[in-house]
C-alpha positions in Angstrom: -94.6 -108.5 60.7 -98.4 -108.5 58.4 -98.6 -112.3 56.4 -95.0 -113.2 57.9 -94.3 -116.4 56.2 -93.4 -120.2 57.8 -90.6 -119.5 55.5 -87.5 -117.0 55.7 -88.3 -114.7 52.6 -85.2 -115.2 50.2 -85.1 -113.0 47.1 -83.1 -113.1 43.9 -81.7 -110.2 41.6 -79.6 -111.1 38.6 -76.4 -111.0 40.3 -77.6 -112.0 43.5 -79.2 -114.0 46.7 -80.7 -112.0 49.8 -80.7 -115.0 52.5 -81.4 -115.9 55.5 -78.8 -114.8 57.9 -77.7 -118.2 59.3 -74.7 -118.8 61.7 -72.3 -120.0 58.9 -72.6 -116.1 58.0 -70.4 -115.2 61.3 -67.4 -114.5 59.3 -68.8 -112.3 56.6 -71.0 -110.9 59.1 -67.7 -110.2 61.5 -65.4 -109.1 58.7 -68.2 -106.3 57.3 -68.9 -104.6 60.8 -65.1 -104.8 61.6 -64.6 -102.7 59.4 -63.9 -98.9 59.7 -65.0 -97.9 56.7 -68.5 -99.5 57.2 -69.0 -98.7 60.5 -68.1 -95.2 60.2 -71.3 -94.0 59.1 -74.1 -97.6 60.4 -74.4 -97.0 64.6 -73.3 -100.7 65.5 -70.3 -101.2 67.4 -67.2 -102.5 65.4 -67.5 -106.3 66.3 -64.1 -107.6 67.8 -64.8 -111.1 67.2 -66.8 -113.6 65.4 -69.3 -114.0 68.7 -70.3 -110.7 68.6 -71.7 -111.7 64.8 -73.3 -114.7 65.9 -75.5 -112.6 68.7 -76.1 -110.1 66.2 -77.4 -113.1 63.7 -79.6 -114.7 66.6 -81.2 -111.2 68.1 -82.2 -110.6 64.2 -83.7 -114.4 64.0 -85.4 -113.2 66.9 -86.6 -110.3 65.5 -87.7 -111.5 62.6 -89.8 -114.8 64.9 -91.3 -111.8 66.4 -92.3 -109.7 63.3 -90.4 -107.1 64.5 -88.1 -106.5 61.6 -86.0 -108.4 58.7 -82.6 -108.5 57.6 -81.1 -110.1 54.9 -77.7 -111.6 54.7 -76.3 -110.1 50.6 -74.5 -112.5 48.8 -73.2 -112.8 45.0 -75.3 -115.0 42.9 -74.7 -118.7 43.6 -72.4 -118.2 46.6 -73.0 -118.6 50.0 -70.6 -116.1 51.7 -72.4 -112.9 52.3 -71.2 -109.4 51.0 -72.9 -107.3 53.0 -77.1 -106.8 54.8 -79.7 -105.4 54.3 -83.6 -105.2 55.0 -85.8 -103.1 57.4 -85.0 -102.2 61.1 -88.4 -101.7 62.6 -91.5 -100.8 61.3 -95.5 -100.1 61.9 -97.7 -102.5 60.3 -99.9 -101.3 56.9 -97.4 -98.4 57.0 -93.4 -97.7 57.2 -90.5 -99.2 57.7 -86.6 -97.9 57.7 -84.6 -99.7 55.6 -80.8 -100.1 56.4 -77.9 -102.0 54.3 -74.5 -102.0 54.7 -71.7 -103.7 51.8 -68.0 -104.2 52.1 -65.7 -101.9 50.8 -64.3 -103.6 48.0 -68.0 -104.0 46.5 -68.9 -100.5 46.7 -69.6 -99.1 43.5 -70.4 -101.7 41.8 -74.1 -101.5 41.7 -75.2 -104.0 44.2 -77.5 -102.3 46.6 -79.1 -100.3 44.0 -79.5 -103.9 43.1 -80.7 -105.1 46.5 -83.0 -102.6 47.7 -85.6 -102.8 44.8 -86.3 -106.4 45.4 -86.5 -105.4 49.4 -88.7 -102.3 49.1 -91.1 -104.6 46.6 -91.2 -106.7 49.6 -92.3 -104.0 51.8 -94.5 -102.9 49.8 -96.4 -106.4 48.6 -95.7 -108.1 52.0 -95.8 -106.2 54.4 -98.2 -103.8 52.9 -96.1 -101.1 53.7 -97.1 -97.7 52.3 -93.6 -95.5 53.0 -90.0 -97.4 53.8 -87.7 -94.6 55.1 -83.9 -94.3 55.2 -82.0 -92.2 57.7 -78.4 -91.6 56.4 -75.6 -89.8 58.2 -74.1 -86.4 57.6 -71.1 -86.7 55.2 -72.6 -90.8 54.0 -73.1 -89.4 49.8 -72.9 -92.6 48.5 -76.1 -93.8 50.2 -77.8 -90.6 49.5 -77.0 -90.8 46.1 -77.9 -94.8 45.9 -81.4 -93.6 47.2 -81.9 -90.7 45.1 -81.2 -93.0 41.7 -84.3 -95.2 43.2 -86.5 -92.6 43.3 -86.2 -92.3 47.3 -86.8 -88.4 47.9 -84.5 -86.4 50.1 -87.5 -84.7 52.8 -84.7 -82.5 54.9 -81.8 -82.8 57.8 -83.5 -84.3 61.3 -81.5 -82.9 63.7 -80.2 -85.1 66.7 -82.7 -87.3 65.7 -80.3 -90.5 66.2 -79.4 -91.9 69.0 -76.3 -94.3 69.6 -73.6 -94.9 72.5 -74.7 -91.9 74.5 -74.3 -89.0 71.7 -77.1 -87.4 69.4 -76.3 -87.5 65.4 -78.0 -85.5 62.5 -80.2 -87.6 59.7 -80.8 -86.9 56.4 -84.4 -88.6 55.8 -85.3 -90.3 52.4 -88.2 -91.8 51.4 -90.5 -94.0 49.0 -94.0 -94.0 48.9 -95.8 -97.4 47.8 -96.8 -95.3 44.8 -93.5 -93.7 43.8 -91.7 -95.8 40.6 -88.8 -97.6 41.9 
């Protein structure tokens, strides 16, 4: 990561705190990724227990330390429990990053992901010197597509057999936001 800070960068919005994931967030991450509604369009094995969540938290921390990605926990302002995650799964320095996000179903439709994407995109453009942020959305995930479009992401088209997961290939709708686009 270009200009990786010594301390994990917390981001804040009117209603949300975007925080570093720690072992204390394992129960929330387990709830998130053991929910079939969440994992329907998110290529991850549904978690079987909290140990799965701890393993992922450790893996994400290591990816951050190596400068390969950054993932925040999404928490309601002033609360410690996470209701989702957001961040960059991978990136090319000075060029592009893939944004990913997931939210617990009971918080869908409240504008939380829209609110969280803004500071994450701004962080990517200003601190990681990105020129492009892209999002791969599996067909059928219309809510994510609408959210991205509302924020100014452009739908570039369907990428056939773009995502390989668990021995299968899946199509993906590609959305992008460029540094000079307004969010």
